[in-house]
N, CA and C atoms of all chains as a GROMACS GRO file, in nm:
protein
  657
    1ASN      N    1  15.134   9.415   3.403
    1ASN     CA    2  15.157   9.552   3.449
    1ASN      C    3  15.233   9.633   3.345
    2ALA      N    4  15.188   9.757   3.322
    2ALA     CA    5  15.257   9.844   3.227
    2ALA      C    6  15.380   9.907   3.291
    3GLY      N    7  15.388   9.909   3.425
    3GLY     CA    8  15.501   9.973   3.492
    3GLY      C    9  15.479  10.123   3.499
    4VAL      N   10  15.580  10.198   3.457
    4VAL     CA   11  15.573  10.345   3.456
    4VAL      C   12  15.557  10.390   3.311
    5THR      N   13  15.454  10.466   3.285
    5THR     CA   14  15.430  10.517   3.150
    5THR      C   15  15.440  10.669   3.149
    6GLN      N   16  15.490  10.722   3.038
    6GLN     CA   17  15.505  10.865   3.021
    6GLN      C   18  15.451  10.907   2.886
    7THR      N   19  15.385  11.021   2.884
    7THR     CA   20  15.344  11.081   2.757
    7THR      C   21  15.366  11.231   2.764
    8PRO      N   22  15.400  11.296   2.652
    8PRO     CA   23  15.433  11.234   2.523
    8PRO      C   24  15.576  11.181   2.522
    9LYS      N   25  15.616  11.115   2.417
    9LYS     CA   26  15.754  11.069   2.404
    9LYS      C   27  15.845  11.181   2.354
   10PHE      N   28  15.790  11.265   2.267
   10PHE     CA   29  15.864  11.378   2.212
   10PHE      C   30  15.774  11.502   2.216
   11GLN      N   31  15.837  11.618   2.236
   11GLN     CA   32  15.762  11.743   2.236
   11GLN      C   33  15.854  11.857   2.200
   12VAL      N   34  15.804  11.945   2.114
   12VAL     CA   35  15.875  12.068   2.082
   12VAL      C   36  15.788  12.184   2.125
   13LEU      N   37  15.845  12.273   2.202
   13LEU     CA   38  15.774  12.391   2.251
   13LEU      C   39  15.846  12.516   2.208
   14LYS      N   40  15.770  12.623   2.200
   14LYS     CA   41  15.831  12.753   2.181
   14LYS      C   42  15.851  12.818   2.318
   15THR      N   43  15.950  12.903   2.328
   15THR     CA   44  15.976  12.974   2.453
   15THR      C   45  15.850  13.043   2.501
   16GLY      N   46  15.819  13.023   2.629
   16GLY     CA   47  15.703  13.086   2.689
   16GLY      C   48  15.580  12.998   2.694
   17GLN      N   49  15.578  12.892   2.614
   17GLN     CA   50  15.462  12.803   2.618
   17GLN      C   51  15.465  12.719   2.745
   18SER      N   52  15.348  12.670   2.782
   18SER     CA   53  15.338  12.580   2.897
   18SER      C   54  15.288  12.445   2.850
   19MET      N   55  15.320  12.344   2.928
   19MET     CA   56  15.269  12.211   2.896
   19MET      C   57  15.281  12.121   3.018
   20THR      N   58  15.215  12.008   3.012
   20THR     CA   59  15.221  11.910   3.120
   20THR      C   60  15.272  11.778   3.066
   21LEU      N   61  15.374  11.725   3.133
   21LEU     CA   62  15.424  11.591   3.104
   21LEU      C   63  15.351  11.493   3.196
   22GLN      N   64  15.296  11.390   3.135
   22GLN     CA   65  15.217  11.296   3.212
   22GLN      C   66  15.301  11.176   3.256
   23CYS      N   67  15.273  11.127   3.375
   23CYS     CA   68  15.339  11.008   3.427
   23CYS      C   69  15.237  10.927   3.506
   24ALA      N   70  15.236  10.798   3.483
   24ALA     CA   71  15.146  10.710   3.557
   24ALA      C   72  15.217  10.579   3.587
   25GLN      N   73  15.183  10.519   3.702
   25GLN     CA   74  15.238  10.388   3.737
   25GLN      C   75  15.127  10.300   3.792
   26ASP      N   76  15.139  10.172   3.767
   26ASP     CA   77  15.035  10.078   3.810
   26ASP      C   78  15.088   9.976   3.910
   27MET      N   79  15.194  10.012   3.982
   27MET     CA   80  15.256   9.921   4.078
   27MET      C   81  15.221   9.957   4.222
   28ASN      N   82  15.132  10.054   4.239
   28ASN     CA   83  15.089  10.099   4.372
   28ASN      C   84  15.208  10.151   4.454
   29HIS      N   85  15.302  10.213   4.385
   29HIS     CA   86  15.417  10.270   4.454
   29HIS      C   87  15.380  10.403   4.518
   30GLU      N   88  15.430  10.422   4.640
   30GLU     CA   89  15.402  10.548   4.709
   30GLU      C   90  15.493  10.660   4.658
   31TYR      N   91  15.615  10.626   4.625
   31TYR     CA   92  15.719  10.725   4.595
   31TYR      C   93  15.730  10.744   4.445
   32MET      N   94  15.716  10.870   4.400
   32MET     CA   95  15.734  10.900   4.258
   32MET      C   96  15.823  11.023   4.244
   33SER      N   97  15.899  11.026   4.136
   33SER     CA   98  15.998  11.132   4.115
   33SER      C   99  16.002  11.173   3.969
   34TRP      N  100  16.048  11.296   3.948
   34TRP     CA  101  16.078  11.346   3.814
   34TRP      C  102  16.226  11.384   3.811
   35TYR      N  103  16.294  11.339   3.705
   35TYR     CA  104  16.433  11.372   3.682
   35TYR      C  105  16.445  11.435   3.543
   36ARG      N  106  16.550  11.515   3.529
   36ARG     CA  107  16.591  11.555   3.397
   36ARG      C  108  16.734  11.507   3.374
   37GLN      N  109  16.763  11.474   3.251
   37GLN     CA  110  16.896  11.424   3.218
   37GLN      C  111  16.951  11.503   3.102
   38ASP      N  112  17.064  11.566   3.126
   38ASP     CA  113  17.134  11.644   3.025
   38ASP      C  114  17.270  11.582   3.002
   39PRO      N  115  17.325  11.596   2.882
   39PRO     CA  116  17.456  11.537   2.853
   39PRO      C  117  17.561  11.579   2.954
   40GLY      N  118  17.630  11.480   3.011
   40GLY     CA  119  17.738  11.507   3.105
   40GLY      C  120  17.693  11.550   3.243
   41MET      N  121  17.561  11.557   3.265
   41MET     CA  122  17.511  11.605   3.395
   41MET      C  123  17.449  11.494   3.477
   42GLY      N  124  17.426  11.380   3.420
   42GLY     CA  125  17.360  11.275   3.494
   42GLY      C  126  17.213  11.307   3.519
   43LEU      N  127  17.153  11.232   3.606
   43LEU     CA  128  17.012  11.251   3.640
   43LEU      C  129  17.000  11.348   3.756
   44ARG      N  130  16.920  11.450   3.738
   44ARG     CA  131  16.898  11.548   3.844
   44ARG      C  132  16.752  11.549   3.883
   45LEU      N  133  16.729  11.544   4.013
   45LEU     CA  134  16.594  11.535   4.067
   45LEU      C  135  16.525  11.671   4.061
   46ILE      N  136  16.405  11.672   4.003
   46ILE     CA  137  16.329  11.797   3.991
   46ILE      C  138  16.230  11.812   4.108
   47HIS      N  139  16.139  11.718   4.118
   47HIS     CA  140  16.041  11.712   4.226
   47HIS      C  141  16.016  11.566   4.259
   48TYR      N  142  15.967  11.542   4.380
   48TYR     CA  143  15.931  11.407   4.416
   48TYR      C  144  15.809  11.409   4.507
   49SER      N  145  15.752  11.292   4.525
   49SER     CA  146  15.631  11.278   4.608
   49SER      C  147  15.638  11.147   4.684
   50VAL      N  148  15.607  11.151   4.813
   50VAL     CA  149  15.610  11.029   4.894
   50VAL      C  150  15.470  10.971   4.911
   51GLY      N  151  15.371  11.031   4.848
   51GLY     CA  152  15.236  10.979   4.854
   51GLY      C  153  15.138  11.082   4.801
   52ALA      N  154  15.016  11.039   4.781
   52ALA     CA  155  14.912  11.130   4.730
   52ALA      C  156  14.898  11.250   4.822
   53GLY      N  157  14.898  11.368   4.761
   53GLY     CA  158  14.882  11.491   4.836
   53GLY      C  159  15.010  11.548   4.894
   54ILE      N  160  15.123  11.478   4.874
   54ILE     CA  161  15.251  11.523   4.932
   54ILE      C  162  15.355  11.535   4.822
   55THR      N  163  15.410  11.654   4.805
   55THR     CA  164  15.517  11.674   4.708
   55THR      C  165  15.628  11.757   4.771
   56ASP      N  166  15.746  11.748   4.714
   56ASP     CA  167  15.858  11.825   4.765
   56ASP      C  168  15.955  11.853   4.652
   57GLN      N  169  16.040  11.954   4.674
   57GLN     CA  170  16.134  11.994   4.571
   57GLN      C  171  16.259  11.908   4.574
   58GLY      N  172  16.315  11.889   4.456
   58GLY     CA  173  16.442  11.821   4.446
   58GLY      C  174  16.555  11.920   4.426
   59GLU      N  175  16.649  11.881   4.344
   59GLU     CA  176  16.770  11.959   4.322
   59GLU      C  177  16.748  12.078   4.229
   60VAL      N  178  16.661  12.061   4.127
   60VAL     CA  179  16.642  12.165   4.025
   60VAL      C  180  16.494  12.192   4.001
   61PRO      N  181  16.421  12.247   4.099
   61PRO     CA  182  16.276  12.260   4.087
   61PRO      C  183  16.226  12.383   4.011
   62ASN      N  184  16.312  12.482   3.992
   62ASN     CA  185  16.266  12.610   3.935
   62ASN      C  186  16.212  12.592   3.794
   63GLY      N  187  16.092  12.650   3.772
   63GLY     CA  188  16.030  12.643   3.641
   63GLY      C  189  15.935  12.526   3.624
   64TYR      N  190  15.923  12.444   3.728
   64TYR     CA  191  15.839  12.324   3.722
   64TYR      C  192  15.745  12.318   3.842
   65ASN      N  193  15.624  12.268   3.816
   65ASN     CA  194  15.530  12.241   3.924
   65ASN      C  195  15.483  12.097   3.915
   66VAL      N  196  15.447  12.040   4.029
   66VAL     CA  197  15.392  11.905   4.031
   66VAL      C  198  15.273  11.901   4.126
   67SER      N  199  15.193  11.798   4.110
   67SER     CA  200  15.084  11.769   4.202
   67SER      C  201  15.067  11.619   4.207
   68ARG      N  202  15.009  11.570   4.314
   68ARG     CA  203  14.989  11.425   4.327
   68ARG      C  204  14.852  11.402   4.389
   69SER      N  205  14.751  11.397   4.304
   69SER     CA  206  14.614  11.381   4.353
   69SER      C  207  14.578  11.234   4.371
   70THR      N  208  14.648  11.146   4.302
   70THR     CA  209  14.624  11.002   4.318
   70THR      C  210  14.757  10.931   4.334
   71THR      N  211  14.754  10.808   4.379
   71THR     CA  212  14.877  10.730   4.391
   71THR      C  213  14.938  10.703   4.253
   72GLU      N  214  14.853  10.689   4.152
   72GLU     CA  215  14.899  10.645   4.021
   72GLU      C  216  14.964  10.755   3.938
   73ASP      N  217  14.920  10.878   3.952
   73ASP     CA  218  14.958  10.984   3.858
   73ASP      C  219  15.043  11.092   3.922
   74PHE      N  220  15.143  11.140   3.846
   74PHE     CA  221  15.233  11.242   3.897
   74PHE      C  222  15.273  11.332   3.780
   75PRO      N  223  15.190  11.425   3.739
   75PRO     CA  224  15.221  11.510   3.624
   75PRO      C  225  15.321  11.620   3.658
   76LEU      N  226  15.401  11.656   3.560
   76LEU     CA  227  15.500  11.763   3.573
   76LEU      C  228  15.459  11.877   3.480
   77ARG      N  229  15.446  11.997   3.535
   77ARG     CA  230  15.403  12.112   3.455
   77ARG      C  231  15.519  12.208   3.433
   78LEU      N  232  15.539  12.243   3.308
   78LEU     CA  233  15.632  12.350   3.275
   78LEU      C  234  15.551  12.478   3.262
   79LEU      N  235  15.582  12.575   3.342
   79LEU     CA  236  15.498  12.694   3.352
   79LEU      C  237  15.518  12.788   3.234
   80SER      N  238  15.643  12.812   3.196
   80SER     CA  239  15.677  12.901   3.086
   80SER      C  240  15.810  12.851   3.030
   81ALA      N  241  15.800  12.770   2.927
   81ALA     CA  242  15.916  12.696   2.880
   81ALA      C  243  16.030  12.789   2.838
   82ALA      N  244  16.152  12.745   2.871
   82ALA     CA  245  16.273  12.818   2.834
   82ALA      C  246  16.369  12.721   2.765
   83PRO      N  247  16.456  12.771   2.677
   83PRO     CA  248  16.551  12.681   2.609
   83PRO      C  249  16.634  12.598   2.706
   84SER      N  250  16.660  12.651   2.827
   84SER     CA  251  16.738  12.576   2.926
   84SER      C  252  16.664  12.452   2.976
   85GLN      N  253  16.538  12.441   2.946
   85GLN     CA  254  16.460  12.324   2.986
   85GLN      C  255  16.460  12.215   2.879
   86THR      N  256  16.532  12.238   2.772
   86THR     CA  257  16.552  12.133   2.672
   86THR      C  258  16.628  12.019   2.738
   87SER      N  259  16.569  11.900   2.740
   87SER     CA  260  16.628  11.790   2.814
   87SER      C  261  16.546  11.664   2.789
   88VAL      N  262  16.592  11.556   2.849
   88VAL     CA  263  16.513  11.433   2.854
   88VAL      C  264  16.459  11.420   2.996
   89TYR      N  265  16.330  11.401   3.008
   89TYR     CA  266  16.265  11.394   3.138
   89TYR      C  267  16.221  11.251   3.168
   90PHE      N  268  16.262  11.202   3.283
   90PHE     CA  269  16.224  11.068   3.327
   90PHE      C  270  16.140  11.076   3.453
   91CYS      N  271  16.034  11.000   3.452
   91CYS     CA  272  15.953  10.980   3.571
   91CYS      C  273  15.991  10.845   3.630
   92ALA      N  274  15.987  10.832   3.761
   92ALA     CA  275  16.025  10.706   3.824
   92ALA      C  276  15.938  10.682   3.945
   93SER      N  277  15.927  10.556   3.984
   93SER     CA  278  15.850  10.522   4.103
   93SER      C  279  15.919  10.409   4.178
   94ARG      N  280  15.890  10.402   4.306
   94ARG     CA  281  15.939  10.292   4.390
   94ARG      C  282  15.852  10.283   4.513
   95SER      N  283  15.862  10.172   4.583
   95SER     CA  284  15.792  10.162   4.710
   95SER      C  285  15.874  10.237   4.815
   96THR      N  286  15.815  10.271   4.925
   96THR     CA  287  15.889  10.341   5.030
   96THR      C  288  15.976  10.245   5.110
   97VAL      N  289  15.953  10.116   5.092
   97VAL     CA  290  16.031  10.016   5.166
   97VAL      C  291  16.160   9.983   5.092
   98LEU      N  292  16.147   9.965   4.961
   98LEU     CA  293  16.262   9.929   4.880
   98LEU      C  294  16.308  10.050   4.799
   99TYR      N  295  16.437  10.064   4.782
   99TYR     CA  296  16.490  10.176   4.704
   99TYR      C  297  16.501  10.144   4.556
  100GLU      N  298  16.462  10.026   4.515
  100GLU     CA  299  16.474   9.988   4.375
  100GLU      C  300  16.372  10.066   4.294
  101GLN      N  301  16.422  10.148   4.205
  101GLN     CA  302  16.339  10.245   4.135
  101GLN      C  303  16.315  10.200   3.991
  102TYR      N  304  16.193  10.226   3.944
  102TYR     CA  305  16.154  10.192   3.808
  102TYR      C  306  16.128  10.320   3.730
  103PHE      N  307  16.185  10.326   3.611
  103PHE     CA  308  16.176  10.447   3.529
  103PHE      C  309  16.078  10.429   3.414
  104GLY      N  310  16.017  10.539   3.376
  104GLY     CA  311  15.941  10.543   3.252
  104GLY      C  312  16.035  10.559   3.134
  105PRO      N  313  15.983  10.552   3.012
  105PRO     CA  314  16.067  10.557   2.892
  105PRO      C  315  16.122  10.694   2.859
  106GLY      N  316  16.074  10.799   2.926
  106GLY     CA  317  16.127  10.932   2.904
  106GLY      C  318  16.047  11.016   2.806
  107THR      N  319  16.057  11.147   2.824
  107THR     CA  320  16.001  11.245   2.730
  107THR      C  321  16.116  11.334   2.684
  108ARG      N  322  16.134  11.340   2.552
  108ARG     CA  323  16.240  11.425   2.496
  108ARG      C  324  16.180  11.558   2.459
  109LEU      N  325  16.218  11.662   2.532
  109LEU     CA  326  16.160  11.795   2.516
  109LEU      C  327  16.263  11.890   2.456
  110THR      N  328  16.221  11.960   2.353
  110THR     CA  329  16.303  12.064   2.293
  110THR      C  330  16.227  12.196   2.301
  111VAL      N  331  16.294  12.298   2.354
  111VAL     CA  332  16.234  12.431   2.362
  111VAL      C  333  16.312  12.525   2.270
  112THR      N  334  16.244  12.583   2.176
  112THR     CA  335  16.312  12.669   2.078
  112THR      C  336  16.286  12.817   2.107
  113ARG      N  337  18.328  11.740   4.848
  113ARG     CA  338  18.319  11.613   4.776
  113ARG      C  339  18.174  11.591   4.732
  114LYS      N  340  18.156  11.548   4.606
  114LYS     CA  341  18.023  11.518   4.557
  114LYS      C  342  17.967  11.398   4.632
  115GLU      N  343  17.834  11.390   4.638
  115GLU     CA  344  17.769  11.279   4.708
  115GLU      C  345  17.804  11.146   4.644
  116VAL      N  346  17.804  11.142   4.513
  116VAL     CA  347  17.835  11.021   4.438
  116VAL      C  348  17.923  11.059   4.321
  117GLU      N  349  18.036  10.993   4.307
  117GLU     CA  350  18.128  11.023   4.198
  117GLU      C  351  18.165  10.898   4.122
  118GLN      N  352  18.163  10.913   3.989
  118GLN     CA  353  18.201  10.802   3.901
  118GLN      C  354  18.298  10.853   3.795
  119ASP      N  355  18.386  10.766   3.752
  119ASP     CA  356  18.472  10.795   3.639
  119ASP      C  357  18.384  10.791   3.513
  120PRO      N  358  18.372  10.901   3.440
  120PRO     CA  359  18.281  10.902   3.325
  120PRO      C  360  18.325  10.815   3.208
  121GLY      N  361  18.453  10.773   3.209
  121GLY     CA  362  18.505  10.696   3.097
  121GLY      C  363  18.531  10.784   2.977
  122PRO      N  364  18.522  10.736   2.854
  122PRO     CA  365  18.469  10.603   2.824
  122PRO      C  366  18.571  10.492   2.847
  123PHE      N  367  18.521  10.376   2.882
  123PHE     CA  368  18.600  10.256   2.890
  123PHE      C  369  18.574  10.180   2.759
  124ASN      N  370  18.681  10.158   2.683
  124ASN     CA  371  18.670  10.081   2.558
  124ASN      C  372  18.742   9.950   2.580
  125VAL      N  373  18.667   9.841   2.583
  125VAL     CA  374  18.719   9.712   2.627
  125VAL      C  375  18.693   9.607   2.520
  126PRO      N  376  18.792   9.523   2.488
  126PRO     CA  377  18.767   9.418   2.389
  126PRO      C  378  18.673   9.311   2.441
  127GLU      N  379  18.596   9.257   2.352
  127GLU     CA  380  18.501   9.151   2.385
  127GLU      C  381  18.572   9.036   2.454
  128GLY      N  382  18.512   8.987   2.562
  128GLY     CA  383  18.571   8.876   2.636
  128GLY      C  384  18.658   8.918   2.753
  129ALA      N  385  18.693   9.045   2.759
  129ALA     CA  386  18.778   9.093   2.867
  129ALA      C  387  18.695   9.116   2.994
  130THR      N  388  18.768   9.138   3.102
  130THR     CA  389  18.707   9.175   3.230
  130THR      C  390  18.727   9.324   3.253
  131VAL      N  391  18.624   9.389   3.297
  131VAL     CA  392  18.632   9.533   3.321
  131VAL      C  393  18.571   9.564   3.457
  132ALA      N  394  18.628   9.662   3.524
  132ALA     CA  395  18.575   9.702   3.654
  132ALA      C  396  18.579   9.854   3.663
  133PHE      N  397  18.478   9.909   3.726
  133PHE     CA  398  18.482  10.052   3.756
  133PHE      C  399  18.419  10.078   3.891
  134ASN      N  400  18.460  10.189   3.950
  134ASN     CA  401  18.422  10.221   4.087
  134ASN      C  402  18.328  10.339   4.095
  135CYS      N  403  18.267  10.350   4.210
  135CYS     CA  404  18.181  10.462   4.243
  135CYS      C  405  18.209  10.498   4.388
  136THR      N  406  18.245  10.622   4.415
  136THR     CA  407  18.271  10.665   4.552
  136THR      C  408  18.151  10.744   4.604
  137TYR      N  409  18.126  10.734   4.733
  137TYR     CA  410  18.014  10.804   4.793
  137TYR      C  411  18.060  10.875   4.918
  138SER      N  412  17.986  10.978   4.957
  138SER     CA  413  18.033  11.062   5.067
  138SER      C  414  17.966  11.030   5.200
  139ASN      N  415  17.844  10.974   5.195
  139ASN     CA  416  17.771  10.950   5.319
  139ASN      C  417  17.806  10.815   5.378
  140SER      N  418  17.882  10.816   5.485
  140SER     CA  419  17.928  10.690   5.545
  140SER      C  420  17.813  10.610   5.606
  141ALA      N  421  17.698  10.674   5.625
  141ALA     CA  422  17.584  10.604   5.685
  141ALA      C  423  17.502  10.527   5.583
  142SER      N  424  17.532  10.542   5.454
  142SER     CA  425  17.454  10.473   5.350
  142SER      C  426  17.461  10.323   5.370
  143GLN      N  427  17.345  10.258   5.356
  143GLN     CA  428  17.336  10.114   5.384
  143GLN      C  429  17.313  10.031   5.258
  144SER      N  430  17.260  10.091   5.156
  144SER     CA  431  17.229  10.015   5.035
  144SER      C  432  17.274  10.095   4.913
  145PHE      N  433  17.306  10.020   4.809
  145PHE     CA  434  17.362  10.082   4.689
  145PHE      C  435  17.309  10.007   4.567
  146PHE      N  436  17.308  10.076   4.457
  146PHE     CA  437  17.252  10.015   4.337
  146PHE      C  438  17.336  10.049   4.215
  147TRP      N  439  17.341   9.956   4.124
  147TRP     CA  440  17.394   9.983   3.990
  147TRP      C  441  17.278   9.975   3.891
  148TYR      N  442  17.267  10.081   3.810
  148TYR     CA  443  17.169  10.082   3.701
  148TYR      C  444  17.244  10.081   3.569
  149ARG      N  445  17.178  10.028   3.469
  149ARG     CA  446  17.232  10.029   3.334
  149ARG      C  447  17.142  10.116   3.248
  150GLN      N  448  17.204  10.201   3.166
  150GLN     CA  449  17.126  10.285   3.076
  150GLN      C  450  17.181  10.272   2.934
  151ASP      N  451  17.098  10.221   2.846
  151ASP     CA  452  17.133  10.215   2.705
  151ASP      C  453  17.106  10.350   2.641
  152CYS      N  454  17.172  10.374   2.528
  152CYS     CA  455  17.160  10.503   2.460
  152CYS      C  456  17.014  10.538   2.433
  153ARG      N  457  16.972  10.655   2.478
  153ARG     CA  458  16.838  10.708   2.453
  153ARG      C  459  16.727  10.621   2.515
  154LYS      N  460  16.763  10.549   2.621
  154LYS     CA  461  16.665  10.468   2.693
  154LYS      C  462  16.665  10.507   2.840
  155GLU      N  463  16.567  10.452   2.913
  155GLU     CA  464  16.561  10.479   3.054
  155GLU      C  465  16.657  10.390   3.132
  156PRO      N  466  16.703  10.436   3.250
  156PRO     CA  467  16.787  10.351   3.334
  156PRO      C  468  16.707  10.230   3.383
  157LYS      N  469  16.776  10.117   3.394
  157LYS     CA  470  16.713   9.996   3.447
  157LYS      C  471  16.803   9.937   3.553
  158LEU      N  472  16.740   9.887   3.660
  158LEU     CA  473  16.816   9.830   3.770
  158LEU      C  474  16.896   9.709   3.725
  159LEU      N  475  17.025   9.711   3.756
  159LEU     CA  476  17.114   9.599   3.724
  159LEU      C  477  17.140   9.514   3.848
  160MET      N  478  17.183   9.578   3.955
  160MET     CA  479  17.216   9.504   4.077
  160MET      C  480  17.193   9.590   4.199
  161SER      N  481  17.156   9.522   4.308
  161SER     CA  482  17.144   9.587   4.437
  161SER      C  483  17.255   9.536   4.528
  162VAL      N  484  17.305   9.622   4.615
  162VAL     CA  485  17.410   9.582   4.709
  162VAL      C  486  17.366   9.624   4.847
  163TYR      N  487  17.335   9.527   4.932
  163TYR     CA  488  17.288   9.558   5.066
  163TYR      C  489  17.390   9.525   5.174
  164SER      N  490  17.488   9.442   5.141
  164SER     CA  491  17.589   9.408   5.240
  164SER      C  492  17.726   9.425   5.173
  165SER      N  493  17.809   9.325   5.180
  165SER     CA  494  17.944   9.341   5.127
  165SER      C  495  17.949   9.330   4.976
  166GLY      N  496  17.852   9.264   4.917
  166GLY     CA  497  17.857   9.249   4.773
  166GLY      C  498  17.744   9.164   4.721
  167ASN      N  499  17.743   9.149   4.589
  167ASN     CA  500  17.638   9.073   4.523
  167ASN      C  501  17.694   9.022   4.390
  168GLU      N  502  17.653   8.901   4.353
  168GLU     CA  503  17.700   8.845   4.226
  168GLU      C  504  17.580   8.793   4.149
  169ASP      N  505  17.580   8.821   4.019
  169ASP     CA  506  17.473   8.775   3.933
  169ASP      C  507  17.532   8.740   3.798
  170GLY      N  508  17.562   8.612   3.781
  170GLY     CA  509  17.622   8.568   3.654
  170GLY      C  510  17.758   8.631   3.633
  171ARG      N  511  17.775   8.705   3.526
  171ARG     CA  512  17.904   8.766   3.494
  171ARG      C  513  17.927   8.898   3.570
  172PHE      N  514  17.831   8.941   3.643
  172PHE     CA  515  17.839   9.069   3.712
  172PHE      C  516  17.859   9.051   3.862
  173THR      N  517  17.954   9.127   3.917
  173THR     CA  518  17.979   9.126   4.061
  173THR      C  519  17.989   9.269   4.109
  174ALA      N  520  17.912   9.299   4.211
  174ALA     CA  521  17.920   9.430   4.275
  174ALA      C  522  17.978   9.411   4.413
  175GLN      N  523  18.074   9.494   4.450
  175GLN     CA  524  18.136   9.484   4.581
  175GLN      C  525  18.134   9.618   4.651
  176LEU      N  526  18.123   9.612   4.781
  176LEU     CA  527  18.115   9.731   4.864
  176LEU      C  528  18.236   9.738   4.955
  177ASN      N  529  18.303   9.850   4.957
  177ASN     CA  530  18.414   9.874   5.049
  177ASN      C  531  18.374   9.991   5.138
  178ARG      N  532  18.324   9.958   5.257
  178ARG     CA  533  18.273  10.063   5.346
  178ARG      C  534  18.387  10.149   5.400
  179ALA      N  535  18.500  10.089   5.425
  179ALA     CA  536  18.612  10.165   5.485
  179ALA      C  537  18.657  10.277   5.392
  180SER      N  538  18.660  10.247   5.262
  180SER     CA  539  18.704  10.347   5.165
  180SER      C  540  18.587  10.415   5.095
  181GLN      N  541  18.466  10.373   5.130
  181GLN     CA  542  18.343  10.434   5.078
  181GLN      C  543  18.337  10.432   4.925
  182TYR      N  544  18.347  10.311   4.872
  182TYR     CA  545  18.322  10.298   4.730
  182TYR      C  546  18.257  10.162   4.702
  183ILE      N  547  18.185  10.158   4.591
  183ILE     CA  548  18.133  10.033   4.540
  183ILE      C  549  18.190  10.012   4.401
  184SER      N  550  18.210   9.888   4.366
  184SER     CA  551  18.266   9.857   4.236
  184SER      C  552  18.173   9.765   4.160
  185LEU      N  553  18.184   9.769   4.030
  185LEU     CA  554  18.111   9.678   3.942
  185LEU      C  555  18.212   9.609   3.853
  186LEU      N  556  18.211   9.476   3.857
  186LEU     CA  557  18.303   9.395   3.778
  186LEU      C  558  18.221   9.317   3.676
  187ILE      N  559  18.262   9.325   3.552
  187ILE     CA  560  18.196   9.250   3.445
  187ILE      C  561  18.298   9.155   3.385
  188ARG      N  562  18.269   9.026   3.393
  188ARG     CA  563  18.359   8.925   3.337
  188ARG      C  564  18.310   8.881   3.200
  189ASP      N  565  18.404   8.834   3.117
  189ASP     CA  566  18.370   8.781   2.984
  189ASP      C  567  18.274   8.877   2.913
  190SER      N  568  18.315   8.999   2.897
  190SER     CA  569  18.226   9.104   2.847
  190SER      C  570  18.172   9.072   2.708
  191LYS      N  571  18.046   9.110   2.687
  191LYS     CA  572  17.976   9.089   2.560
  191LYS      C  573  17.950   9.223   2.494
  192LEU      N  574  17.928   9.219   2.364
  192LEU     CA  575  17.896   9.343   2.292
  192LEU      C  576  17.772   9.409   2.352
  193SER      N  577  17.678   9.326   2.400
  193SER     CA  578  17.554   9.378   2.456
  193SER      C  579  17.573   9.446   2.591
  194ASP      N  580  17.694   9.436   2.648
  194ASP     CA  581  17.721   9.506   2.774
  194ASP      C  582  17.750   9.654   2.752
  195SER      N  583  17.767   9.696   2.628
  195SER     CA  584  17.792   9.837   2.597
  195SER      C  585  17.675   9.921   2.645
  196ALA      N  586  17.701  10.014   2.735
  196ALA     CA  587  17.596  10.095   2.795
  196ALA      C  588  17.664  10.193   2.890
  197THR      N  589  17.582  10.276   2.953
  197THR     CA  590  17.632  10.361   3.062
  197THR      C  591  17.583  10.301   3.193
  198TYR      N  592  17.673  10.290   3.289
  198TYR     CA  593  17.642  10.228   3.417
  198TYR      C  594  17.637  10.338   3.524
  199LEU      N  595  17.522  10.345   3.589
  199LEU     CA  596  17.497  10.449   3.688
  199LEU      C  597  17.502  10.391   3.828
  200CYS      N  598  17.574  10.459   3.914
  200CYS     CA  599  17.580  10.422   4.054
  200CYS      C  600  17.475  10.503   4.129
  201VAL      N  601  17.404  10.441   4.220
  201VAL     CA  602  17.298  10.509   4.293
  201VAL      C  603  17.314  10.484   4.443
  202VAL      N  604  17.310  10.592   4.517
  202VAL     CA  605  17.321  10.583   4.662
  202VAL      C  606  17.198  10.648   4.723
  203PRO      N  607  17.116  10.574   4.794
  203PRO     CA  608  17.000  10.634   4.859
  203PRO      C  609  17.042  10.718   4.978
  204GLU      N  610  17.008  10.845   4.973
  204GLU     CA  611  17.035  10.932   5.087
  204GLU      C  612  16.910  11.014   5.110
  205GLY      N  613  16.802  10.947   5.157
  205GLY     CA  614  16.671  11.009   5.160
  205GLY      C  615  16.616  10.999   5.020
  206LYS      N  616  16.659  11.091   4.937
  206LYS     CA  617  16.628  11.080   4.795
  206LYS      C  618  16.741  10.998   4.730
  207LEU      N  619  16.712  10.943   4.615
  207LEU     CA  620  16.815  10.866   4.546
  207LEU      C  621  16.910  10.963   4.475
  208THR      N  622  17.039  10.944   4.496
  208THR     CA  623  17.140  11.028   4.432
  208THR      C  624  17.212  10.944   4.328
  209PHE      N  625  17.208  10.992   4.205
  209PHE     CA  626  17.269  10.920   4.094
  209PHE      C  627  17.406  10.977   4.062
  210GLY      N  628  17.500  10.888   4.033
  210GLY     CA  629  17.624  10.932   3.974
  210GLY      C  630  17.599  10.970   3.828
  211THR      N  631  17.698  11.035   3.767
  211THR     CA  632  17.683  11.078   3.628
  211THR      C  633  17.700  10.963   3.531
  212GLY      N  634  17.748  10.850   3.580
  212GLY     CA  635  17.756  10.733   3.495
  212GLY      C  636  17.893  10.710   3.437
  213THR      N  637  17.922  10.583   3.410
  213THR     CA  638  18.045  10.540   3.342
  213THR      C  639  18.005  10.478   3.210
  214ARG      N  640  18.060  10.531   3.104
  214ARG     CA  641  18.026  10.481   2.971
  214ARG      C  642  18.120  10.367   2.932
  215LEU      N  643  18.061  10.254   2.898
  215LEU     CA  644  18.137  10.135   2.860
  215LEU      C  645  18.105  10.096   2.716
  216THR      N  646  18.209  10.075   2.637
  216THR     CA  647  18.192  10.026   2.501
  216THR      C  648  18.273   9.898   2.485
  217ILE      N  649  18.208   9.791   2.446
  217ILE     CA  650  18.276   9.664   2.421
  217ILE      C  651  18.308   9.658   2.272
  218ILE      N  652  18.434   9.633   2.243
  218ILE     CA  653  18.483   9.636   2.104
  218ILE      C  654  18.495   9.493   2.052
  219PRO      N  655  18.443   9.467   1.932
  219PRO     CA  656  18.451   9.330   1.877
  219PRO      C  657  18.595   9.286   1.856
   0.00000   0.00000   0.00000
């Protein structure tokens, strides 16, 4: 099993550009989440999904969209990148029964 | 009060020493707790789960104090490889992460 995979690993965007961060898991987990991590801020939940076709907002959803068309994939879209979105983005998954969460390796995004 | 609070450290501890740090939580109904370890520029990885009063795994012991609403992580005989940030996690519908405690083991 590959676990949770994320692409790209690094990305530089200009202000106003849009892009999609990809996340996939092969553990048949129902629950998937996107977090951003900034220095001194810890992990903050952006959006999450409890299953295909179901998504909900987390703590810091503004500027981001998600969709969940399959159990495996949970892409995160930046609509119009801003410097405040410079961060490390982690995707994670878990089963709905157990709270033990597995993280992808992260995407380091810089917006100039 | 924040949902999950941790002392950010840094804790600088000599190799071989014992170190402990706490995590306080606000939801008294929480039933399970987790410690994650995060190495520099890496993703968090599950270290220990705590479903009852505590859990022990080799040099690591996690304990739960429900009355005072905190969980602790104790590391005995610390190794250089234990240097990392330790994140406390409390499931409250969604998982709520503490900001982490940074630990550096000094040779």
